[in-house]
C-alpha positions as CSV (number, residue, x, y, z in Angstrom):
1,M,-59.5,-112.6,-46.3
2,K,-62.6,-112.9,-44.6
3,P,-63.3,-111.3,-41.2
4,K,-63.3,-113.4,-37.9
5,L,-64.7,-113.3,-34.7
6,F,-62.9,-113.4,-31.6
7,Y,-64.6,-113.7,-28.1
8,L,-62.8,-112.6,-25.2
9,L,-64.4,-114.3,-22.1
10,R,-63.1,-113.3,-18.7
11,H,-63.1,-116.6,-16.2
12,G,-65.8,-117.2,-13.5
13,R,-66.3,-116.9,-9.9
14,T,-63.4,-118.2,-7.8
15,E,-62.8,-119.7,-4.6
16,D,-61.0,-116.8,-2.8
17,T,-63.9,-114.4,-3.7
18,D,-66.2,-117.0,-1.9
19,S,-63.3,-117.2,1.0
20,L,-62.9,-113.5,1.1
21,Q,-66.6,-112.8,1.1
22,D,-66.7,-110.7,-2.0
23,R,-64.1,-108.7,-0.5
24,P,-62.0,-107.0,-4.0
25,V,-58.9,-109.1,-4.4
26,F,-55.6,-108.6,-6.6
27,Q,-56.1,-112.0,-8.2
28,G,-53.1,-112.4,-10.1
29,R,-50.9,-115.6,-10.4
30,T,-52.4,-117.1,-7.2
31,D,-54.0,-120.1,-8.9
32,T,-57.6,-120.2,-7.4
33,P,-60.0,-122.9,-8.9
34,L,-63.2,-121.5,-10.4
35,T,-66.4,-122.1,-7.9
36,R,-69.3,-124.7,-9.0
37,E,-71.2,-120.9,-9.4
38,G,-68.5,-119.8,-11.5
39,W,-68.0,-122.9,-13.7
40,Q,-71.9,-122.7,-14.6
41,Q,-72.0,-119.1,-15.5
42,M,-68.9,-119.8,-17.9
43,Q,-70.7,-122.8,-19.4
44,Q,-73.6,-120.8,-19.6
45,V,-71.7,-117.7,-21.6
46,A,-70.0,-120.2,-23.8
47,D,-72.8,-122.7,-25.0
48,A,-74.0,-119.5,-26.5
49,L,-71.2,-119.2,-28.9
50,D,-70.5,-121.0,-32.5
51,I,-66.8,-121.6,-31.4
52,Q,-63.8,-123.7,-33.6
53,Q,-61.1,-122.9,-31.2
54,V,-60.0,-122.2,-27.8
55,F,-57.2,-120.3,-26.4
56,S,-56.6,-119.9,-22.5
57,S,-54.2,-118.8,-19.8
58,S,-52.3,-121.2,-18.0
59,L,-54.1,-120.6,-14.8
60,Q,-56.6,-123.1,-13.6
61,R,-59.7,-120.7,-13.5
62,C,-59.0,-120.5,-17.2
63,A,-57.5,-123.8,-18.6
64,A,-59.5,-125.7,-16.2
65,F,-62.6,-124.9,-18.5
66,A,-61.2,-124.2,-21.4
67,Q,-59.8,-127.8,-21.7
68,H,-63.4,-129.3,-20.6
69,Y,-64.8,-127.2,-23.2
70,S,-62.9,-127.7,-26.0
71,N,-63.5,-131.5,-25.1
72,Q,-67.3,-131.1,-25.0
73,K,-67.0,-129.4,-28.6
74,Q,-64.1,-131.7,-30.1
75,I,-62.1,-128.1,-31.1
76,P,-58.5,-127.6,-30.5
77,C,-57.9,-125.7,-27.3
78,Y,-54.0,-123.9,-26.8
79,I,-52.7,-123.0,-23.6
80,E,-50.9,-119.9,-23.8
81,S,-49.0,-118.6,-20.3
82,A,-48.3,-115.3,-21.8
83,L,-52.1,-114.9,-20.9
84,Q,-52.0,-115.0,-17.6
85,E,-53.0,-112.4,-15.6
86,L,-50.8,-109.6,-14.0
87,D,-48.3,-110.5,-11.4
88,F,-48.9,-108.6,-8.5
89,G,-46.4,-109.6,-6.5
90,Q,-46.6,-109.4,-2.6
91,W,-50.2,-108.4,-3.2
92,D,-51.5,-111.0,-4.8
93,G,-54.0,-113.1,-3.7
94,R,-54.9,-110.2,-1.3
95,A,-57.9,-108.0,-0.3
96,I,-57.4,-104.6,-1.4
97,D,-58.6,-103.3,1.8
98,E,-56.1,-105.0,3.6
99,I,-53.5,-103.2,1.7
100,Q,-54.9,-100.3,2.1
101,Q,-54.8,-100.1,5.6
102,T,-50.9,-100.9,5.7
103,E,-49.6,-99.9,2.2
104,A,-51.7,-96.9,1.6
105,Q,-49.0,-94.9,-0.3
106,A,-48.0,-97.6,-2.4
107,L,-51.3,-98.5,-3.5
108,H,-52.4,-95.1,-4.1
109,N,-48.8,-94.8,-6.6
110,F,-50.2,-98.2,-8.4
111,W,-53.7,-96.4,-8.9
112,S,-52.8,-93.3,-9.9
113,D,-49.6,-93.8,-12.2
114,P,-49.6,-97.9,-13.1
115,L,-46.6,-97.2,-15.8
116,S,-44.5,-95.7,-13.3
117,Y,-45.6,-97.6,-10.0
118,A,-45.9,-101.8,-9.8
119,P,-46.9,-103.5,-6.7
120,P,-44.3,-104.8,-4.7
121,E,-42.1,-107.5,-6.5
122,G,-44.8,-107.3,-9.4
123,E,-45.1,-107.1,-12.9
124,M,-45.0,-103.7,-15.0
125,L,-48.0,-102.8,-16.6
126,E,-45.9,-102.0,-19.7
127,D,-44.3,-105.6,-19.8
128,F,-47.6,-107.0,-18.9
129,N,-49.2,-105.0,-22.1
130,Q,-46.1,-106.3,-24.3
131,R,-46.8,-110.3,-23.7
132,V,-50.4,-110.3,-24.1
133,I,-50.3,-108.1,-26.9
134,E,-47.7,-110.0,-28.6
135,C,-49.9,-113.4,-27.7
136,W,-52.9,-111.7,-29.2
137,Q,-51.1,-110.5,-32.4
138,K,-50.4,-114.2,-32.8
139,I,-54.1,-115.6,-32.6
140,I,-55.2,-113.2,-34.8
141,Q,-52.7,-114.6,-37.6
142,E,-54.3,-118.0,-37.7
143,E,-55.6,-118.2,-41.5
144,T,-58.4,-120.5,-41.1
145,I,-60.2,-120.7,-38.4
146,Q,-63.3,-118.3,-38.3
147,N,-64.7,-118.3,-34.5
148,S,-62.3,-118.2,-31.6
149,L,-62.8,-118.1,-27.8
150,L,-60.3,-116.7,-25.7
151,V,-60.5,-117.8,-21.9
152,I,-58.9,-115.0,-20.2
153,H,-58.7,-112.8,-17.3
154,G,-59.8,-109.3,-16.7
155,G,-56.7,-107.6,-16.7
156,V,-56.0,-109.2,-19.9
157,Q,-59.0,-108.7,-21.6
158,K,-59.0,-104.8,-20.7
159,V,-55.2,-104.9,-22.2
160,I,-56.6,-106.4,-25.3
161,L,-59.6,-104.1,-25.6
162,A,-57.4,-100.7,-24.8
163,H,-55.1,-101.8,-27.5
164,I,-57.8,-102.4,-30.4
165,L,-59.8,-99.0,-29.3
166,E,-56.7,-97.4,-29.0
167,M,-56.6,-96.0,-25.9
168,P,-53.7,-94.9,-23.5
169,L,-52.6,-98.4,-21.7
170,T,-53.3,-95.7,-18.0
171,A,-57.2,-96.1,-19.3
172,I,-57.7,-99.8,-18.6
173,H,-59.2,-98.8,-15.2
174,N,-61.7,-97.4,-17.1
175,I,-63.4,-100.7,-18.7
176,E,-65.4,-102.7,-16.2
177,V,-64.3,-106.3,-17.0
178,P,-67.0,-108.3,-14.3
179,Y,-66.8,-112.1,-13.9
180,V,-68.0,-114.1,-16.9
181,C,-68.0,-110.5,-19.1
182,C,-68.1,-111.5,-22.8
183,S,-66.5,-109.1,-25.4
184,A,-67.1,-109.9,-29.4
185,I,-64.0,-108.8,-31.5
186,K,-64.3,-108.7,-35.4
187,V,-61.2,-108.3,-37.2
188,Y,-60.7,-107.7,-40.9
189,Y,-57.6,-108.4,-42.8
190,N,-56.2,-106.7,-45.8
191,G,-53.0,-108.5,-46.9
192,D,-50.5,-107.9,-43.8
193,E,-52.7,-105.6,-42.2
194,T,-55.5,-106.2,-39.9
195,K,-58.3,-103.7,-37.8
196,A,-60.0,-105.0,-34.9
197,T,-63.6,-103.4,-34.2
198,L,-65.3,-104.0,-30.9
199,K,-68.8,-105.7,-31.7
200,Q,-69.9,-106.3,-28.2
201,H,-68.8,-105.8,-24.8
202,G,-70.6,-107.2,-21.4
203,Q,-72.8,-110.2,-19.9
204,P,-74.8,-112.0,-21.1
205,V,-73.9,-112.1,-24.8
């Protein structure tokens, strides 16, 4: 089977980023839409790609653009709930500096040992990793389509990159994935075995 290309595209700027005046926020399951700027950012990057199918998180900051883009290009679009961002529980949608003021120790534990500590009522990192990688493995087994676009979240992109680069899961914080960051991954096939390589990471493509 010929190698195939998979582009991982993080969504663009969102309305909660504007409302919090660019303060870093735990942007997990909170279903915030894109700003006009965020939409334009994604359109610019996606238009430069040669894509035959789209996969997307089911959260609207990804799914709304993915469905629009697939309609534009008249290509299939598959919405995958397993590609949603990490569930930050009680911290979801809140500014990180606010949490630092009130829950400093819990935040420190999460940053320093994310495998052992989750946000209050949030998702464990290993569980997040398992659902994302299972979905990724399912996607790359598609036998006919050559170039695919995944419209996803920063955490999802980090987990997939750590997986293909054989990095420890605790190192995902060392990968920067800003808005509309695009990673190009080439997957090679040898029977039932696959080998993925990172061709490019950053923005623009």
